[in-house]
C-alpha positions in Angstrom: -3.4 -60.2 -28.2 -3.6 -58.6 -31.7 -4.6 -55.0 -31.7 -4.7 -52.1 -34.2 -4.3 -48.5 -34.1 -7.9 -47.9 -33.3 -7.8 -50.2 -30.3 -4.7 -48.4 -28.9 -6.4 -45.1 -29.5 -9.5 -46.5 -27.2 -7.0 -47.6 -24.6 -5.5 -44.2 -24.5 -9.0 -42.7 -24.0 -9.4 -45.1 -21.2 -6.1 -43.8 -19.8 -7.4 -40.2 -20.1 -10.4 -41.1 -18.0 -8.1 -42.7 -15.3 -6.0 -39.6 -15.4 -9.1 -37.4 -15.0 -10.2 -39.5 -12.0 -6.7 -39.4 -10.3 -6.9 -35.6 -10.5 -9.6 -35.6 -8.3 -8.7 -36.5 -4.6 -11.5 -38.9 -3.7 -11.9 -40.7 -6.7 -9.5 -43.8 -8.0 -8.3 -44.5 -11.5 -8.4 -48.2 -10.3 -12.2 -47.7 -10.4 -12.1 -46.5 -14.0 -9.8 -49.0 -15.1 -12.0 -51.9 -13.8 -15.3 -50.3 -15.2 -13.4 -49.8 -18.6 -12.5 -53.4 -18.7 -8.7 -53.2 -18.6 -8.2 -53.7 -14.7 -6.8 -57.4 -14.8 -4.8 -56.7 -18.0 -3.1 -53.8 -16.5 -2.3 -55.7 -13.3 -0.8 -58.5 -15.4 1.3 -56.0 -17.6 2.5 -54.5 -14.4 3.6 -57.8 -12.8 5.4 -58.9 -15.9 8.3 -56.4 -14.8 10.5 -58.9 -13.1 13.7 -60.8 -13.4 12.4 -63.0 -16.3 11.7 -59.7 -18.4 15.2 -58.8 -18.4 16.3 -62.3 -19.2 14.3 -62.1 -22.3 15.8 -58.7 -23.0 19.2 -60.2 -22.8 18.5 -63.4 -24.7 15.9 -62.3 -27.3 16.2 -58.8 -27.5 13.9 -55.7 -27.1 11.1 -56.8 -29.4 10.6 -60.0 -27.5 10.7 -58.1 -24.2 8.3 -55.5 -25.4 5.9 -58.4 -26.2 6.3 -60.0 -22.7 5.7 -56.7 -21.0 2.7 -56.0 -23.0 4.5 -52.7 -23.9 2.1 -51.3 -26.5 -0.9 -51.4 -24.1 0.9 -49.8 -21.3 2.4 -47.0 -23.4 -0.9 -46.2 -24.9 -2.6 -46.3 -21.5 0.1 -44.2 -19.7 0.2 -41.5 -22.5 -3.5 -41.2 -22.3 -3.1 -40.8 -18.4 -0.3 -38.3 -18.8 -2.0 -36.2 -21.5 -5.1 -36.3 -19.1 -3.1 -35.2 -16.1 -1.6 -32.3 -18.0 -4.5 -31.0 -19.9 -7.5 -31.8 -17.5 -5.7 -30.7 -14.2 -6.7 -27.1 -14.4 -10.1 -27.7 -15.4 -10.7 -30.2 -12.7 -9.2 -27.8 -10.1 -11.5 -25.1 -11.3 -14.6 -27.2 -10.8 -13.6 -28.5 -7.4 -13.1 -24.9 -6.3 -16.1 -23.4 -7.9 -18.8 -26.2 -8.7 -17.6 -28.9 -6.0 -21.4 -30.2 -5.7 -21.9 -30.7 -9.5 -18.5 -32.4 -10.0 -19.0 -34.7 -6.9 -22.5 -35.5 -8.1 -21.2 -36.7 -11.4 -18.5 -38.8 -9.8 -20.9 -40.2 -7.3 -23.4 -41.4 -10.2 -20.5 -42.9 -12.1 -19.1 -44.7 -9.0 -22.4 -45.8 -7.9 -22.9 -47.6 -11.3 -19.7 -49.3 -11.2 -20.5 -51.0 -7.9 -23.3 -52.6 -9.7 -20.8 -53.6 -12.6 -18.4 -54.9 -10.4 -20.9 -56.9 -8.2 -22.5 -58.4 -11.5 -19.2 -60.2 -12.2 -19.2 -62.3 -8.8 -20.2 -65.6 -10.1 -21.0 -67.3 -7.0 -22.2 -65.4 -3.8 -21.8 -67.0 -0.4 -21.2 -66.2 3.4 -17.7 -65.4 3.0 -18.2 -63.1 -0.1 -20.8 -61.1 2.0 -18.4 -60.9 4.8 -15.4 -59.9 2.7 -17.9 -57.3 1.0 -19.0 -55.7 4.7 -15.4 -55.7 5.8 -14.0 -53.9 2.7 -16.8 -51.2 2.9 -16.1 -50.6 6.7 -12.6 -50.3 6.0 -12.8 -48.0 3.1 -15.5 -46.1 5.2 -13.0 -45.7 8.0 -10.4 -44.6 5.9 -12.6 -41.7 4.6 -13.3 -40.5 8.0 -9.7 -40.4 9.3 -8.4 -36.8 9.9 -5.3 -35.8 7.8 -2.1 -35.6 9.9 -1.4 -32.0 10.9 2.4 -32.6 10.9 3.9 -33.1 7.6 7.2 -34.9 7.2 9.8 -34.2 4.4 12.2 -37.1 5.2 13.1 -39.3 2.3 12.4 -42.5 4.1 8.9 -41.2 4.9 8.4 -40.0 1.5 9.6 -43.4 -0.2 7.0 -45.2 2.1 4.2 -42.8 1.2 4.8 -43.1 -2.5 4.6 -46.8 -2.2 1.4 -46.6 -0.2 -0.1 -44.1 -2.5 0.5 -45.8 -5.6 -1.0 -49.0 -4.3 -4.2 -46.9 -3.5 -4.4 -45.7 -6.9 -4.8 -49.0 -8.6 -7.1 -50.1 -5.8 -10.6 -49.5 -6.9 -12.3 -47.2 -4.5 -9.4 -45.7 -2.7 -7.8 -42.5 -4.0 -4.1 -42.3 -3.8 -4.0 -38.4 -3.6 -6.4 -38.9 -0.4 -4.0 -41.2 1.2 -1.0 -38.6 0.8 -3.4 -36.0 2.3 -3.9 -38.5 5.3 -0.3 -39.4 5.7 0.9 -35.6 5.6 2.8 -36.2 2.4 0.7 -34.5 -0.3 2.1 -30.8 0.4 5.6 -32.0 0.7 5.5 -33.9 -2.6 3.5 -31.0 -4.1 6.3 -28.6 -3.1 9.1 -30.9 -4.3 7.3 -30.9 -7.8 6.8 -27.3 -7.9 10.5 -26.7 -6.7 11.8 -29.3 -9.3 13.5 -31.0 -6.3 14.8 -34.1 -8.4 16.1 -36.0 -5.4 12.9 -35.9 -3.4 10.6 -36.8 -6.7 13.3 -39.5 -7.5 12.8 -40.8 -4.1 8.9 -40.6 -4.2 8.8 -42.2 -7.8 11.3 -45.1 -6.6 8.8 -45.8 -3.7 5.9 -45.9 -6.3 7.7 -48.2 -8.6 8.3 -50.7 -5.7 4.9 -50.4 -4.4 3.1 -50.8 -7.8 5.4 -53.8 -8.8 4.8 -55.4 -5.3 1.0 -54.7 -5.0 0.2 -55.7 -8.6 1.6 -59.0 -8.2 -0.6 -59.5 -5.0 -3.6 -58.5 -6.8 -2.9 -60.7 -9.7 -2.5 -63.6 -7.5 -5.8 -62.8 -5.7 -7.7 -62.6 -8.9 -6.2 -66.0 -10.2 -7.0 -67.7 -6.9 -10.0 -66.0 -5.2 -11.5 -64.1 -7.9 -15.0 -63.8 -6.5 -13.7 -62.9 -3.0 -11.5 -60.3 -4.3 -14.2 -58.9 -6.6 -16.5 -58.7 -3.4 -13.8 -56.8 -1.5 -13.4 -54.5 -4.2 -17.1 -53.8 -4.4 -17.0 -53.3 -0.5 -14.2 -50.8 -0.8 -16.0 -48.7 -3.5 -19.3 -48.7 -1.6 -17.4 -47.5 1.6 -15.6 -44.9 -0.3 -18.7 -43.3 -1.3 -18.6 -41.1 1.8 -15.6 -39.5 0.4 -17.4 -38.2 -2.9 -20.7 -37.4 -1.5 -21.5 -33.9 -2.9 -22.8 -32.1 0.3 -20.2 -31.7 2.9 -20.0 -29.6 6.1 -16.7 -28.2 6.9 -15.6 -28.8 10.5 -12.1 -27.3 10.5 -10.0 -25.2 8.2 -6.4 -25.2 7.3 -4.1 -22.6 5.5 -2.5 -24.0 2.3 0.9 -23.0 0.9 -0.7 -19.9 -0.7 -2.1 -18.6 2.2 -5.8 -19.3 1.7 -8.1 -20.9 3.9 -9.1 -24.6 2.6 -11.4 -27.3 4.1 -9.4 -29.6 6.6 -11.9 -31.9 8.1 -15.5 -32.4 6.7 -18.4 -34.6 7.1 -21.3 -35.6 4.8 -24.6 -34.0 5.4 -27.9 -34.3 3.8 -28.6 -31.9 0.8 -31.7 -30.6 2.7 -29.6 -29.4 5.8 -26.6 -28.1 3.5 -25.6 -24.6 4.2 -26.0 -23.1 1.2 -27.2 -23.6 -2.3 -27.6 -27.3 -2.6 -28.1 -27.3 -6.4 -30.1 -30.6 -5.9 -32.0 -30.4 -9.3 -28.4 -30.2 -11.4 -26.9 -32.6 -9.0 -29.2 -35.2 -9.5 -29.2 -34.7 -13.3 -25.4 -35.2 -13.4 -25.4 -38.2 -10.9 -27.8 -39.9 -13.6 -25.5 -39.0 -16.5 -22.7 -40.5 -14.6 -24.5 -43.6 -14.1 -25.9 -43.9 -17.4 -22.3 -43.5 -18.8 -21.2 -46.6 -16.8 -24.4 -48.5 -18.2 -23.7 -47.5 -21.8 -20.0 -48.9 -21.1 -21.4 -51.9 -20.0 -23.8 -52.6 -23.0 -20.8 -51.6 -25.4 -18.6 -54.2 -23.7 -21.5 -56.9 -23.9 -22.3 -56.1 -27.6 -18.3 -56.4 -28.4 -18.4 -59.9 -26.7 
């Protein structure tokens, strides 16, 4: 695929949007990749990392291997993700702590529109499609209702497995990798390792993430190639079920003390804005949800116009 500098800048911006989503525990960067039209190319590019790539590198050199990998695409995307995480992490953290209802409302509108966007790409609906969609929705909803593990393990085999599972969730629309780490009880040990620059632990988690990413991307690529409509139906269901996690109005059932000695919500459930204990900020929340919704519609119109 022939691309110019402007194209790669746009891919970088899409990467920044994915990075911003991944910072929020509950929003998947995979959802952003899908609605921005790069999901299948991303899966295909990642799955190109195989023995054939190393054979090409040995026989034909770096340039041929880079082309086979679709390296320029991946480089632009991951640079965007990295820049976003580094530059927006503090802002997102501030909004999560100080304006959670407004932030979640924006993402709720964005994800809600993405459900329509993905469902419209299903070319043929039948009984199996609806069953797969319902099962995907129930599974994702069930995951969002699970209580995080109280016990946290720092064993290297466990953290390797946690890294592999979380990275799979990150490229699966509707499921947040950060949220999976919280559920597994691995979020705090990994965060501590990063803060303490524990290179051994970081390397183990990173290796797990690489193994999980390379394996799961091949599975998803195969599913898209052979059962695209059913795969899209399952992903649509996953995103529908995940809406519970990003519902703006929550009631905290239990609390926990984080590593800084601050009490933070441990277990929450969704409630109506009319029964919310506090300022529901309903008007502004609706406005931001509509803004998020319209952004996705605008992206869809732009994609249709380009075609």
